[in-house]
C-alpha positions, 0 to 999 in steps of 0.5 A: 801360481798359488791357485795352481799348487793349492789346486795341485797339493791337496789331490797330492797330499791325498794320494799320498795319505792313501797309498800309504795307508795302503802299503802299511795294512799290507806289510805292517807286521802282527806284533803279537804271536798267536796263544793257541792258533793261527787264524789266517796267513796275515798273522805271519806277516813281518819281521822274524829273528832267531833265537838261541838257547843256553842253560838260562833259558832263550836269548837273542844273539849277536853274533860276531861275525855276521848278523843273527839270522832273520825273516822278512814274510810278506804277502808273496815271498820270504826274504831269508837273511843268514848269518853271512850268506846274502839274503835269499828271496823266495816265492811264497807258492801256497801255503797251508793252515793248521791248527797250531801250525802254517806250512808254507811251500816255497821257491826260487829259480834253483831251489824249492822248499817247505816252511813250517811255523808252529805255535810250541807254547802259548805263552811263550813269545816265540814260534818253532820255524822248521824247513825242508830243503827238498831237493838237498834233503836238508831239514832243520828247526830254530826258534824265532821271534817277532823282531819287536818281541826280541829286545823282551829276551835276554841279548848277548853279543859276541864281540869281536872288536880287534880281532875275530873270535869264536862263535858262541855254542848253544843248546839244540832246539827241544821241540819236535 
């Protein structure tokens, strides 16, 4: 039995090691934000979270109701998690890299959109995320940062331990 295990376990461990390394390479997010220009689409992969702005500056807000909106950008898709609604899985149909922005054309079964991710400040720890849902004439923008960088911003929580409370109101995004 020991001889059999000696023959099976090393190849199995090798296989697990190789597949986990390959998986990590494809989905592991870049931990930084480019300073001036995007070099390739892989720089966009990873977890992103929304930031808000008040009179003091940018902050990471945890709402009473729901969760902080976020994006998970993978090789072929984007998972868009909104504050309250269920996550939306969008397929990346095409992309275009410009100097300071990446434009993605994304779709799902009944939704087409254009997402733009733009570097707004070479020293900032965030980028501008703009969307355009073509059929619905719905456009908007927000500031996002990498999930791992969110802790470097002020953390503001709107607790609702007993009763639901109104969400805080913030300043609009100042970038175009």
